[in-house]
FIZA-972222 format. One record per residue (C-alpha): x, y, z. Coordinates in steps of 0.1 Angstrom, whole numbers, padded with zeros to 4 digits, always signed. Example, Ala and Ser with C-alpha at 12.3 -4.5 7.8 and 13.67 -1.06 7.14 Angstrom:
+0123-0045+0078
+0137-0011+0071
This chain:
+0000-0002+0001
+0029+0021+0006
+0043+0016-0026
+0012+0026-0042
+0010+0058-0026
+0047+0065-0032
+0040+0059-0067
+0013+0081-0069
+0031+0109-0051
+0059+0103-0074
+0037+0108-0106
+0017+0139-0092
+0057+0153-0081
+0066+0147-0115
+0034+0163-0132
+0039+0193-0109
+0074+0195-0121
+0066+0194-0155
+0040+0219-0154
+0063+0241-0133
+0090+0238-0158
+0065+0241-0190
+0052+0273-0173
+0088+0285-0166
+0099+0278-0201
+0067+0295-0214
+0067+0327-0195
+0105+0329-0201
+0102+0325-0239
+0068+0338-0248
+0048+0354-0219
+0073+0375-0206
+0073+0393-0239
+0033+0392-0242
+0033+0429-0250
+0059+0427-0279
+0041+0395-0295
+0007+0413-0290
+0022+0443-0310
+0043+0423-0336
+0006+0402-0343
-0016+0431-0343
+0007+0452-0367
+0009+0419-0393
-0029+0418-0391
-0032+0455-0398
-0010+0452-0427
-0036+0422-0442
-0068+0440-0435
-0084+0467-0453
-0109+0473-0432
-0114+0490-0394
-0112+0466-0364
-0114+0474-0332
-0107+0455-0300
-0116+0462-0264
-0089+0443-0250
-0064+0414-0256
-0045+0388-0239
-0022+0361-0245
-0028+0329-0228
-0014+0294-0223
-0030+0270-0200
-0065+0280-0209
-0057+0271-0246
-0032+0244-0242
-0014+0230-0259
-0015+0261-0282
-0004+0298-0270
-0036+0320-0275
-0041+0355-0284
-0076+0362-0272
-0093+0393-0285
-0124+0407-0264
-0151+0426-0280
-0139+0427-0315
-0158+0448-0341
-0148+0445-0373
-0164+0466-0401
-0169+0452-0438
-0152+0464-0471
-0181+0486-0480
-0177+0519-0462
-0213+0530-0472
-0225+0500-0449
-0223+0510-0411
-0235+0475-0399
-0205+0456-0388
-0190+0425-0408
-0180+0408-0375
-0190+0414-0339
-0176+0389-0314
-0172+0384-0276
-0140+0362-0280
-0119+0358-0310
-0088+0335-0306
-0059+0330-0327
-0039+0299-0316
-0002+0294-0323
+0020+0267-0318
+0044+0269-0288
+0073+0258-0311
+0065+0282-0335
+0061+0310-0310
+0097+0301-0293
+0109+0304-0329
+0091+0336-0335
+0070+0322-0362
+0036+0333-0359
+0016+0306-0376
-0021+0309-0370
-0031+0268-0364
-0065+0271-0349
-0092+0299-0346
-0120+0299-0322
-0148+0320-0323
-0176+0324-0300
-0207+0349-0287
-0201+0362-0323
-0223+0378-0353
-0211+0373-0389
-0230+0392-0415
-0221+0386-0449
-0234+0407-0477
-0237+0408-0517
-0246+0441-0530
-0267+0450-0559
-0237+0464-0576
-0220+0432-0573
-0196+0440-0545
-0194+0424-0511
-0188+0435-0475
-0163+0405-0467
-0132+0415-0487
-0110+0424-0460
-0080+0404-0469
-0056+0420-0490
-0044+0399-0520
-0006+0404-0512
+0024+0388-0495
+0032+0417-0473
+0028+0394-0441
+0061+0379-0447
+0074+0348-0433
+0069+0361-0393
+0030+0360-0396
+0007+0335-0416
-0024+0313-0416
-0015+0275-0415
-0048+0264-0401
-0057+0229-0389
-0088+0238-0371
-0116+0263-0371
-0143+0261-0343
-0175+0280-0337
-0196+0284-0308
-0228+0303-0302
-0224+0322-0334
-0251+0339-0356
-0245+0338-0389
-0263+0360-0415
-0262+0358-0454
-0279+0384-0473
-0277+0387-0512
-0296+0420-0525
-0291+0409-0561
-0307+0381-0560
-0333+0385-0532
-0317+0360-0505
-0318+0361-0469
-0303+0333-0447
-0299+0331-0410
-0287+0303-0387
-0276+0303-0354
-0245+0277-0346
-0246+0258-0315
-0214+0246-0323
-0194+0237-0356
-0158+0221-0359
-0139+0219-0392
-0105+0201-0390
-0080+0194-0418
-0048+0212-0432
-0062+0244-0449
-0028+0254-0460
-0023+0225-0486
-0035+0227-0523
-0055+0195-0518
-0074+0199-0485
-0093+0171-0468
-0114+0182-0440
-0136+0168-0419
-0170+0194-0406
-0195+0185-0381
-0217+0214-0368
-0252+0216-0350
-0274+0245-0361
-0306+0265-0355
-0321+0276-0391
-0337+0308-0381
-0344+0317-0417
-0340+0308-0452
-0360+0332-0474
-0356+0330-0514
-0373+0360-0525
-0408+0364-0511
-0409+0326-0504
-0397+0316-0468
-0384+0281-0476
-0374+0274-0444
-0379+0288-0406
-0372+0279-0372
-0354+0244-0376
-0328+0226-0359
-0304+0207-0382
-0270+0189-0382
-0244+0185-0410
-0217+0158-0410
-0194+0158-0439
-0159+0152-0453
-0147+0178-0476
-0123+0177-0503
-0108+0211-0516
-0088+0209-0545
-0065+0234-0569
-0094+0241-0589
-0115+0258-0561
-0141+0232-0559
-0155+0218-0527
-0164+0182-0528
-0190+0166-0503
-0182+0131-0494
-0201+0108-0470
-0221+0140-0462
-0252+0137-0438
-0279+0161-0431
-0305+0161-0404
-0333+0184-0403
-0353+0182-0375
-0359+0144-0374
-0351+0138-0409
-0320+0123-0425
-0304+0130-0458
-0273+0120-0474
-0255+0149-0491
-0230+0146-0521
-0218+0166-0549
-0195+0197-0553
-0192+0236-0550
-0170+0256-0572
-0163+0288-0557
-0137+0301-0585
-0143+0335-0598
-0145+0324-0635
-0172+0298-0632
-0188+0295-0597
-0214+0269-0599
-0224+0240-0576
-0240+0206-0583
-0255+0194-0549
-0277+0160-0545
-0298+0155-0512
-0314+0121-0509
-0335+0110-0482
-0352+0070-0479
-0381+0060-0462
-0389+0093-0448
-0418+0101-0430
-0441+0120-0453
-0459+0138-0424
-0429+0152-0410
-0413+0161-0443
-0444+0181-0452
-0441+0204-0421
-0406+0217-0431
-0421+0230-0465
-0429+0266-0466
-0464+0273-0446
-0478+0291-0478
-0477+0256-0493
-0489+0236-0466
-0512+0256-0446
-0542+0241-0465
-0530+0205-0454
-0523+0210-0418
-0552+0189-0408
-0538+0159-0429
-0519+0130-0413
-0500+0104-0432
-0480+0072-0429
-0459+0051-0457
-0425+0050-0473
-0413+0084-0485
-0383+0087-0507
-0369+0120-0516
-0343+0136-0539
-0330+0171-0544
-0307+0185-0569
-0292+0219-0569
-0274+0227-0600
-0263+0259-0620
-0245+0294-0615
-0249+0311-0580
-0237+0343-0585
-0244+0375-0604
-0281+0374-0591
-0284+0339-0600
-0295+0309-0577
-0289+0272-0585
-0317+0252-0601
-0337+0232-0581
-0350+0199-0592
-0368+0179-0566
-0386+0146-0573
-0401+0118-0548
-0424+0086-0544
-0448+0077-0518
-0459+0040-0515
-0478+0016-0492
-0493+0052-0477
-0522+0061-0457
-0536+0097-0455
-0562+0108-0428
-0579+0143-0427
-0590+0148-0389
-0617+0173-0393
-0636+0154-0420
-0625+0117-0408
-0618+0109-0444
-0589+0083-0448
-0573+0071-0480
-0555+0034-0481
-0530+0020-0502
-0518+0057-0512
-0492+0056-0542
-0480+0087-0560
-0449+0103-0575
-0440+0140-0579
-0415+0164-0591
-0407+0202-0580
-0387+0223-0604
-0373+0261-0605
-0351+0280-0629
-0317+0299-0624
-0335+0333-0619
-0354+0320-0589
-0385+0340-0598
-0417+0324-0582
-0434+0326-0615
-0410+0300-0631
-0417+0275-0598
-0436+0241-0611
-0449+0213-0588
-0464+0180-0603
-0479+0153-0585
-0484+0121-0612
-0501+0089-0605
-0519+0096-0577
-0538+0062-0566
-0559+0055-0535
-0585+0034-0520
-0613+0051-0500
-0636+0038-0476
-0663+0032-0504
-0641+0031-0536
-0612+0041-0554
-0597+0076-0568
-0568+0082-0593
-0555+0119-0599
-0527+0139-0617
-0523+0174-0602
-0498+0204-0611
-0491+0239-0599
-0474+0264-0621
-0462+0297-0613
-0461+0301-0575
-0464+0341-0577
-0498+0337-0592
-0504+0299-0589
-0524+0283-0616
-0537+0249-0606
-0547+0219-0627
-0563+0186-0615
-0575+0156-0633
-0592+0128-0616
-0614+0098-0619
-0631+0082-0589
-0657+0056-0580
-0665+0070-0547
-0695+0069-0520
-0712+0105-0522
-0709+0107-0482
-0675+0104-0484
-0672+0127-0511
-0691+0151-0493
-0672+0149-0461
-0643+0156-0483
-0653+0188-0498
-0676+0198-0470
-0707+0212-0489
-0723+0233-0463
-0761+0230-0480
-0758+0195-0476
-0768+0178-0445
-0763+0140-0456
-0762+0121-0487
-0755+0088-0495
-0751+0069-0527
-0723+0061-0553
-0711+0082-0579
-0688+0075-0606
-0670+0100-0627
-0642+0123-0639
-0634+0159-0636
-0607+0182-0649
-0604+0215-0631
-0583+0243-0641
-0579+0282-0619
-0554+0307-0614
-0553+0322-0579
-0538+0356-0572
-0516+0342-0544
-0516+0310-0521
-0531+0331-0495
-0563+0336-0517
-0569+0298-0518
-0598+0288-0501
-0628+0269-0510
-0650+0297-0523
-0622+0307-0545
-0614+0271-0554
-0654+0273-0565
-0643+0299-0590
-0622+0276-0613
-0632+0261-0645
-0648+0225-0640
-0652+0200-0669
-0664+0166-0669
-0689+0140-0657
-0705+0122-0629
-0729+0098-0628
-0748+0087-0594
-0772+0061-0587
-0795+0053-0555
-0786+0088-0541
-0804+0101-0508
-0800+0136-0502
-0810+0158-0473
-0806+0195-0476
-0800+0223-0449
-0832+0248-0445
-0850+0233-0473
-0885+0233-0479
-0888+0198-0482
-0901+0175-0454
-0881+0147-0465
-0848+0138-0484
-0845+0135-0519
-0841+0103-0538
-0824+0101-0569
-0829+0066-0589
-0803+0078-0615
-0788+0114-0625
-0763+0121-0651
-0743+0153-0643
-0719+0169-0669
-0695+0201-0660
-0687+0225-0689
-0667+0256-0674
-0689+0266-0645
-0721+0253-0660
-0736+0221-0645
-0757+0202-0671
-0782+0176-0660
-0797+0161-0692
-0813+0135-0670
-0822+0127-0634
-0849+0108-0620
-0859+0102-0586
-0884+0113-0557
-0890+0139-0528
-0916+0140-0503
-0934+0113-0517
-0934+0128-0553
-0918+0107-0582
-0900+0135-0607
-0876+0138-0635
-0859+0163-0648
-0833+0180-0673
-0816+0209-0660
-0789+0235-0665
-0774+0255-0640
-0749+0284-0646
-0721+0293-0622
-0728+0261-0602
-0693+0259-0584
-0691+0294-0582
-0723+0301-0562
-0723+0267-0542
-0720+0280-0507
-0749+0304-0517
-0773+0284-0542
-0797+0310-0541
-0774+0330-0564
-0774+0301-0589
-0794+0306-0623
-0814+0271-0629
-0834+0265-0658
-0848+0233-0677
-0877+0211-0679
-0891+0196-0648
-0922+0170-0644
-0933+0155-0615
-0957+0126-0610
-0975+0136-0581
-0968+0160-0550
-0987+0165-0518
-0991+0200-0503
-1014+0197-0472
-1045+0177-0482
-1040+0192-0520
-1028+0163-0544
-1011+0176-0571
-1004+0151-0605
-0991+0153-0635
-0972+0186-0629
-0950+0199-0655
-0931+0230-0668
-0902+0250-0679
-0886+0263-0646
-0861+0292-0642
-0845+0301-0609
-0826+0334-0606
-0821+0363-0581
-0838+0340-0555
-0868+0342-0576
-0884+0309-0592
-0904+0312-0625
-0924+0281-0641
-0935+0284-0678
-0960+0263-0694
-0970+0252-0662
-0994+0224-0662
-1012+0199-0635
-1042+0181-0624
-1058+0189-0593
-1090+0187-0578
-1100+0161-0605
-1096+0188-0631
-1066+0206-0651
-1045+0238-0643
-1025+0253-0670
-1004+0290-0664
-0974+0304-0653
-0963+0303-0615
-0938+0329-0597
-0922+0321-0561
-0903+0346-0543
-0873+0330-0518
-0861+0361-0506
-0875+0356-0470
-0867+0321-0456
-0898+0324-0432
-0923+0327-0462
-0926+0322-0497
-0948+0348-0517
-0962+0330-0548
-0983+0341-0577
-1002+0318-0602
-1019+0334-0635
-1037+0305-0659
-1065+0287-0664
-1086+0259-0648
-1107+0236-0662
-1135+0209-0650
-1121+0213-0613
-1145+0192-0590
-1162+0220-0566
-1166+0196-0541
-1130+0183-0540
-1118+0217-0541
-1135+0227-0511
-1126+0194-0493
-1088+0196-0501
-1085+0235-0492
-1106+0228-0458
-1134+0248-0470
-1113+0279-0469
-1114+0278-0431
-1151+0287-0428
-1183+0259-0422
-1213+0274-0439
-1210+0262-0471
-1187+0232-0473
-1175+0202-0496
-1208+0186-0483
-1230+0211-0497
-1212+0216-0529
-1215+0200-0562
-1203+0212-0597
-1174+0217-0625
-1156+0249-0626
-1139+0264-0656
-1123+0297-0649
-1095+0320-0656
-1077+0326-0626
-1051+0349-0608
-1037+0338-0576
-1014+0354-0550
-1004+0340-0516
-0976+0329-0490
-0960+0297-0483
-0950+0300-0449
-0919+0280-0433
-0931+0264-0410
-0969+0259-0415
-0975+0252-0453
-1000+0274-0471
-1010+0304-0455
-1051+0306-0465
-1051+0341-0448
-1030+0355-0474
-1048+0344-0505
-1063+0367-0531
-1077+0348-0556
-1099+0364-0588
-1117+0341-0609
-1137+0346-0640
-1157+0313-0636
-1183+0294-0652
-1197+0265-0627
-1215+0237-0647
-1240+0212-0633
-1238+0227-0602
-1255+0218-0569
-1261+0235-0535
-1275+0208-0508
-1285+0216-0475
-1271+0248-0473
-1284+0262-0439
-1286+0298-0451
-1307+0290-0481
-1333+0268-0462
-1343+0302-0446
-1355+0314-0478
-1383+0288-0476
-1408+0320-0471
-1403+0323-0510
-1396+0288-0522
-1407+0254-0513
-1382+0241-0486
-1378+0208-0500
-1366+0223-0535
-1338+0244-0512
-1325+0214-0497
-1311+0205-0532
-1307+0236-0553
-1294+0225-0589
-1284+0247-0618
-1271+0241-0654
-1246+0270-0658
-1232+0297-0633
-1209+0327-0648
-1196+0353-0630
-1163+0369-0615
-1154+0358-0580
-1126+0376-0558
-1111+0358-0525
-1094+0383-0505
-1089+0392-0466
-1109+0357-0461
-1140+0375-0478
-1156+0363-0511
-1170+0391-0533
-1188+0390-0565
-1209+0414-0587
-1246+0406-0596
-1250+0373-0615
-1282+0355-0625
-1289+0322-0611
-1313+0298-0629
-1318+0270-0609
-1348+0245-0602
-1360+0260-0568
-1356+0293-0575
-1344+0322-0602
-1327+0352-0591
-1301+0379-0594
-1278+0380-0567
-1245+0398-0556
-1227+0405-0525
-1200+0393-0498
-1192+0367-0478
-1166+0365-0448
-1152+0335-0438
-1161+0342-0403
-1198+0342-0413
-1207+0376-0417
-1227+0382-0449
-1241+0406-0473
-1260+0397-0502
-1285+0419-0527
-1309+0393-0539
-1334+0402-0569
-1364+0379-0571
-1390+0381-0598
-1423+0385-0581
-1439+0358-0604
-1414+0333-0585
-1433+0342-0553
-1468+0343-0568
-1464+0308-0580
-1447+0294-0549
-1481+0281-0534
-1496+0271-0568
-1467+0251-0582
-1454+0218-0579
-1416+0213-0572
-1395+0209-0603
-1389+0172-0613
-1354+0159-0613
-1357+0152-0652
-1366+0187-0662
-1344+0208-0682
-1327+0231-0658
-1321+0257-0687
-1359+0257-0691
-1367+0270-0655
-1365+0306-0661
-1401+0324-0673
-1397+0341-0705
-1422+0366-0695
-1408+0398-0677
-1421+0404-0642
-1420+0424-0613
-1390+0420-0593
-1388+0421-0554
-1352+0432-0538
-1340+0415-0508
-1311+0426-0488
-1294+0399-0467
-1272+0406-0439
-1259+0392-0407
-1244+0358-0402
-1249+0328-0419
-1259+0314-0387
-1284+0343-0380
-1290+0359-0413
-1314+0390-0414
-1338+0395-0446
-1349+0432-0454
-1371+0439-0483
-1352+0466-0502
-1376+0491-0513
-1347+0513-0517
-1330+0495-0547
-1353+0514-0576
-1359+0515-0611
-1331+0497-0623
-1319+0507-0661
-1346+0534-0659
-1340+0571-0660
-1359+0595-0638
-1384+0621-0648
-1407+0603-0676
-1391+0571-0669
-1407+0572-0634
-1445+0581-0651
-1442+0551-0672
-1432+0529-0650
-1458+0538-0625
-1482+0536-0650
-1469+0499-0660
-1471+0492-0622
-1506+0504-0617
-1516+0479-0645
-1500+0452-0632
-1510+0455-0595
-1546+0459-0607
-1541+0424-0626
-1528+0407-0598
-1537+0428-0570
-1554+0402-0549
-1530+0376-0551
-1500+0399-0543
-1520+0410-0516
-1521+0375-0502
-1490+0367-0508
-1472+0397-0491
-1499+0390-0462
-1483+0358-0460
-1449+0367-0458
-1459+0395-0435
-1472+0373-0413
-1441+0349-0413
-1421+0380-0399
-1447+0383-0373
-1462+0415-0383
-1434+0441-0373
-1437+0478-0377
-1418+0474-0408
-1443+0449-0420
-1469+0467-0413
-1455+0497-0430
-1449+0480-0462
-1488+0465-0462
-1498+0503-0461
-1473+0507-0488
-1490+0481-0511
-1525+0490-0506
-1516+0528-0516
-1500+0512-0549
-1531+0494-0555
-1549+0528-0556
-1527+0538-0584
-1504+0556-0561
-1467+0549-0567
-1444+0551-0533
-1408+0563-0534
-1388+0558-0502
-1358+0581-0499
-1327+0573-0482
-1332+0600-0454
-1367+0607-0456
-1400+0588-0444
-1421+0571-0471
-1438+0596-0490
-1472+0588-0511
-1471+0605-0545
-1504+0607-0564
-1496+0598-0600
-1525+0598-0625
-1524+0569-0650
-1530+0586-0678
-1518+0621-0671
-1486+0640-0683
-1452+0626-0665
-1444+0644-0633
-1404+0648-0627
-1389+0637-0596
-1360+0658-0587
-1341+0633-0562
-1311+0624-0577
-1306+0591-0559
-1342+0579-0555
-1346+0538-0552
-1377+0518-0555
-1385+0484-0537
-1403+0471-0564
-1398+0472-0601
-1422+0469-0628
-1410+0455-0660
-1428+0458-0690
-1439+0429-0713
């Protein structure tokens, strides 16, 4: 144990002695003259430098730089060779020139090693072709006392910046550590280089090629007499991607050029894409990939005088998988190859990217494609694809917002081309502005639209779609919606341009629908030529069967308001079943005259305006209908209000009122039916009638009944069913009685309208002539009239008005004609039967009974 201790002490003593000896030698031969040595080296450096250099302090060290003698410069600042550029070429906390001890002792100052740390190096190439790093004089003025015989260069924590104004390049990277070893003084140099960096920025023109990336470089360099650097067995690691590096760079003034190759095998495509410029990859950030990716990059050509080497890249991807996380779309067995190329001028307009022979299996089919981007300044994108894929999967991929869900299978091919302003302008809306060509065939398709007026999904048995520019052509489609079968051929202008806002599309074509149900209304055999533009739907040559009849005309629907759709119809209807019309229309919201009370066939010229509500269906209150109508073979059965006319007509006849034809103009507006005077010739009663009928039950009718109808009521038998209804009307001109019916259908009020006077007769002479005729008629049938009115007034329970009317009739029997003015009490005016006329000076006189000449 003691021997070991002695041995250790002997070693330590020897080392200490050696240390003291070496220190003494170094001190007495070198360090003692450190001021002199520093002066010599600085003077020699100043002779060789063209720019201004400032140093805060200098130290000559040994042990800290062992085995070298080092001249440490602290806080060094060196200006570049361009006097107009005030930014330093070099700023360093420490720059160390290392010398061999033997050379220092021999007074030969050969720099063997350079250490640089805490530095910023700025290398610049200006527009005029000059540079800022030309600091070393091209002369042999250094002599033999000071020279560079470098064997190692070491960088630590150094920022390196390269700027080329002429070619618009800007590179920045931070050197964590880098080391170059070899004999830099030989004509044929073999140098080993290794380093770890952080790439802050690599910008070429307007494009940021790489940024904020960690990388490492390991390579053997061979520098020959032709000023060419050969990269041998090179290796680059970019983030976690590994590449082999080979090739050469010639830095001679006569023909500076490069030919470098970077090759990566079995790379992770996902990680590789992340290293690409963000303007190229932001649209695919949501994609995830697996598979074998091989990549090769070649840089060739001149790199001076504003030129950059040409870039040619190629790659292949196989046995891959691509997954889009937002839409949950996955492609399997993915294979494709691609290329990327530039030109020497490095202008973005000459960049070109191609994806060839893309092939993939989807969840429901298969897709193949070729893709290209030309001109990266204003990129033109081209796509050719063919596919057999499920529509639900396709919709998940492109995400059409108007489609809630869709199913079915599509087979097609599409060609696409569009030029974008820049890569930032690429979005779904702008993509839809491109040019589409191709065709798609779909079968067994079911699609449910967002915010659709259709209650159910649309089913398409088959549909053929052709694309021509921005026009979508559907030469044939057949399917079903809301239980309605249809077929159509359509053209849609600017389909893709307005896909996000389909209300702006221009759609036109033929449409036929087998049947369609709206509330209780069954529409059949619908057809027409449709146009949809500016949120307005127009249907020309519209035709359909409804209410057991037929409709022709034009339709207009306004879709501006999403809560209601105003519509208009102009056309004609023929042979409409009145009973079915009222039944399907829920009797227009009233109960007085319903489908159970009506029969007949309606022909009319019709104008309809109304609203269709969402939700709610047809808004019956909004309907405004005008009909120039002819009703044939009509019947009114068991109408309660008509039964109250039994004072005039046999009650049993009123239970079934039949007429051959009825023609008039009817208007339905604000839930009120109004109609001008019309003649009704029926089995029960012949009369003229006009008025209004409100859906809430209020009524106001003006009825003119021939007095002979009243006189014959007690004497005539009810007309038989087989009688010809057109022969019911008596050809004899008769006295007419006016009845004003008001109140409600449940409680009608009948008033004898004695103020409705002398229709189509003039006052003055006409009054006398009418009075003479009236007197004669009354005398001929006076007693019968008296009996009839007595019966009627008895029915009204002898009210004051009834008694007053009886008095008026008695006066008329005496030959006096009674005029009742609107604002006065009745006045008896004696009129001699055979005397000259008497002019009545009232302008608005109206008479309750009209006597018509034979």
